[in-house]
C-alpha positions as CSV (number, residue, x, y, z in Angstrom):
1,M,-17.9,6.0,10.5
2,Q,-16.8,4.9,7.1
3,R,-15.1,6.7,4.2
4,S,-13.3,5.8,1.0
5,F,-10.0,7.4,0.0
6,T,-8.7,7.6,-3.5
7,I,-5.0,7.4,-3.8
8,S,-3.5,8.2,-7.2
9,T,-0.3,6.4,-8.1
10,R,2.2,6.9,-10.9
11,G,3.8,3.5,-10.9
12,P,5.6,1.3,-8.4
13,G,6.4,2.8,-5.0
14,L,5.0,3.9,-1.7
15,Y,2.4,6.7,-1.6
16,E,1.7,8.3,1.8
17,F,-1.8,9.3,2.7
18,T,-1.5,9.6,6.5
19,D,-2.6,13.3,6.5
20,Q,-5.8,12.5,4.6
21,V,-6.7,9.8,7.2
22,A,-5.7,12.0,10.2
23,D,-7.9,14.8,8.9
24,W,-10.9,12.5,8.8
25,V,-10.7,10.6,12.1
26,R,-12.7,11.7,15.1
27,G,-13.2,10.3,18.5
28,S,-11.6,7.1,19.7
29,G,-11.6,3.5,18.6
30,L,-10.0,1.2,16.1
31,L,-9.4,2.3,12.6
32,T,-9.4,-0.4,9.9
33,L,-8.1,0.4,6.4
34,F,-8.7,-1.9,3.5
35,I,-7.4,-1.6,-0.1
36,R,-9.9,-2.8,-2.7
37,H,-7.3,-4.2,-5.1
38,T,-5.2,-7.3,-5.7
39,S,-2.1,-5.7,-7.1
40,A,-1.4,-3.1,-4.4
41,S,-0.9,-3.2,-0.6
42,L,-1.1,-1.1,2.5
43,V,1.9,-0.6,4.8
44,I,2.9,1.4,7.8
45,Q,6.4,2.6,7.3
46,E,9.0,5.3,8.1
47,N,8.0,8.7,6.7
48,A,11.1,10.7,7.5
49,D,13.7,9.5,5.0
50,P,12.5,8.9,1.4
51,E,15.4,6.5,0.9
52,V,13.4,3.9,3.0
53,R,10.6,4.0,0.4
54,T,13.1,3.7,-2.5
55,D,14.9,0.8,-0.9
56,L,11.7,-1.0,-0.1
57,A,10.5,-0.7,-3.7
58,S,13.9,-1.9,-4.9
59,F,13.9,-4.9,-2.6
60,F,10.4,-6.1,-3.6
61,H,11.3,-5.6,-7.3
62,R,14.4,-7.7,-6.8
63,L,12.4,-10.3,-4.7
64,V,9.7,-10.6,-7.3
65,P,10.9,-9.4,-10.7
66,P,8.7,-9.0,-13.8
67,T,7.7,-12.1,-15.8
68,T,10.3,-11.1,-18.4
69,D,13.0,-12.1,-16.0
70,P,14.2,-15.7,-16.7
71,S,13.7,-16.6,-13.1
72,M,10.0,-16.0,-13.4
73,G,9.5,-18.4,-16.4
74,Y,7.3,-20.7,-14.4
75,L,4.4,-18.1,-14.2
76,T,1.4,-18.7,-16.4
77,H,-0.6,-15.5,-15.7
78,T,1.2,-13.2,-18.1
79,Y,-1.4,-11.8,-20.5
80,E,-1.9,-8.6,-18.5
81,G,1.8,-7.6,-18.8
82,P,5.1,-8.5,-17.2
83,D,4.3,-6.6,-14.0
84,D,0.8,-8.0,-13.3
85,M,1.5,-11.5,-11.8
86,P,4.5,-10.1,-9.8
87,A,2.1,-7.4,-8.4
88,H,-0.3,-10.1,-7.3
89,I,2.5,-12.0,-5.5
90,K,3.7,-8.8,-3.7
91,A,0.1,-8.1,-2.6
92,A,-0.1,-11.6,-1.3
93,L,3.1,-11.1,0.7
94,L,2.2,-7.7,2.1
95,P,-0.9,-6.6,4.1
96,V,-4.1,-5.4,2.3
97,S,-5.6,-4.2,5.6
98,L,-4.3,-2.3,8.6
99,T,-5.6,-1.7,12.1
100,I,-4.6,1.5,13.9
101,P,-5.8,2.7,17.3
102,V,-7.3,6.2,17.5
103,S,-7.5,8.2,20.7
104,E,-9.3,11.5,21.0
105,G,-9.2,12.0,17.3
106,R,-5.5,11.2,16.9
107,L,-3.9,8.2,15.1
108,M,-1.7,6.5,17.6
109,L,1.1,6.1,15.1
110,G,4.8,6.4,16.2
111,T,6.8,9.5,15.5
112,W,8.2,8.4,12.1
113,Q,5.3,6.1,11.0
114,G,3.2,6.9,8.0
115,I,0.4,5.1,6.2
116,Y,1.1,4.1,2.6
117,V,-0.4,2.5,-0.5
118,F,2.4,0.3,-1.9
119,E,1.7,0.3,-5.7
120,H,3.1,-2.8,-7.4
121,R,2.0,-2.1,-11.0
122,N,4.0,0.0,-13.6
123,A,1.0,2.1,-14.8
124,A,-0.7,4.9,-12.9
125,H,-3.8,3.8,-11.0
126,D,-6.5,5.3,-8.7
127,R,-6.5,3.0,-5.7
128,Q,-9.5,2.9,-3.4
129,V,-8.9,2.5,0.4
130,V,-11.9,2.0,2.6
131,A,-11.7,3.3,6.2
132,H,-13.9,2.1,9.0
133,L,-13.7,3.6,12.5
134,A,-15.4,1.7,15.3
């Protein structure tokens, strides 16, 4: 089984789409999710306290600031905006694919785990995530 999910983002941050995936899965097997972009990532993270998402976004912004930050003066790929190359760096540090066991039509996630697109660009985007259940 394969399907593509479109996740609309409104700028940097984590966008949960666990329910969309859970509504789609059937049977048992291994679910692979893959994001078709080089400036966003996929993560499994806590979905109970929204401060976790805020703190993660703040940490990665501090870890890899925009190219306008003096510490990023060594970067040469700057023509697509000050958030573009930092977004590529973040996507290189974080996963672009996830594997999740599925049993009897249920994602085998922990109690507080959710599936997120981690948007690294400032502008809104429609991110494509391909799902494959085998």
